[in-house]
C-alpha positions as CSV (number, residue, x, y, z in Angstrom):
1,M,105.6,63.6,122.2
2,I,107.2,60.6,120.6
3,L,109.8,58.9,122.8
4,I,112.5,56.3,122.2
5,D,114.7,54.5,124.8
6,P,118.2,53.2,124.1
7,P,118.4,49.8,122.4
8,N,119.0,47.7,125.5
9,A,116.2,45.0,125.3
10,A,117.6,41.7,123.9
11,G,115.5,39.4,121.8
12,H,115.9,37.3,118.6
13,G,119.6,37.8,118.5
14,R,119.6,41.6,118.5
15,L,118.9,44.6,120.7
16,W,115.7,46.6,120.6
17,S,114.4,50.1,121.6
18,H,110.9,50.9,122.6
19,L,109.1,53.7,120.7
20,A,106.1,55.3,122.5
21,S,104.0,58.4,122.8
22,D,103.1,60.2,125.9
23,A,100.1,61.8,124.1
24,S,98.2,59.1,122.3
25,Y,98.3,55.8,120.5
26,D,97.1,57.6,117.4
27,E,100.2,59.8,117.4
28,L,102.4,56.8,117.9
29,H,100.8,54.8,115.1
30,A,101.0,57.7,112.7
31,F,104.7,58.3,113.5
32,A,105.5,54.6,113.1
33,A,103.7,54.5,109.8
34,T,105.8,57.4,108.4
35,L,108.9,55.4,109.2
36,G,107.7,52.2,107.7
37,I,107.6,50.4,111.1
38,P,105.2,47.5,110.6
39,P,102.1,47.2,112.7
40,R,103.3,43.8,114.0
41,G,106.0,45.7,115.9
42,F,103.3,47.2,118.2
43,D,103.3,45.5,121.7
44,R,100.5,46.8,124.1
45,D,101.8,50.4,124.4
46,H,104.9,50.7,122.3
47,Y,106.7,49.6,119.1
48,D,109.8,47.4,119.3
49,V,112.4,49.0,117.1
50,P,115.7,47.3,116.2
51,A,118.9,49.0,117.3
52,E,120.0,49.7,113.7
53,W,117.0,52.0,113.3
54,Y,117.6,54.0,116.5
55,D,119.5,56.9,114.8
56,D,117.0,57.2,112.0
57,V,114.1,57.3,114.4
58,V,115.7,60.0,116.5
59,A,116.5,62.0,113.3
60,A,112.8,61.7,112.4
61,G,111.9,63.5,115.6
62,A,111.6,60.9,118.4
63,A,113.0,62.2,121.7
64,P,115.7,60.0,123.3
65,V,114.9,59.2,126.9
66,T,115.9,56.5,129.4
67,S,113.9,53.4,129.7
68,R,112.8,54.5,133.1
69,E,111.6,57.9,131.9
70,L,109.7,56.3,129.0
71,V,107.7,54.1,131.4
72,A,107.2,57.0,133.8
73,R,105.8,59.2,131.0
74,L,103.5,56.4,129.7
75,T,102.2,55.8,133.2
76,A,101.7,59.5,133.9
77,A,99.8,59.9,130.6
78,G,97.6,56.9,131.5
79,L,98.9,55.0,128.4
80,R,100.9,52.3,130.1
81,R,99.6,48.8,129.4
82,R,101.5,46.2,131.4
83,K,101.6,42.6,130.3
84,R,99.7,41.5,133.4
85,D,96.9,44.0,132.6
86,S,96.3,42.4,129.1
87,P,93.3,40.1,128.7
């Protein structure tokens, strides 16, 4: 399932949501591509999505969840990649 958390991560003068999949990275990349989210928006296990895109991403089928639930679902699926785990 494709998940999105509320736009509450600040950066570069704006707020961002995190778009993720609890099924596979392939599912996530395919969904992002259909919305025109650029590959450079992918960060380890999620895409960073600007706040102004949130409603459109939900309308396209992403399930709104809390940030805590998004991380829990990624972890349970074995898809969580924390910064300290990166090479």
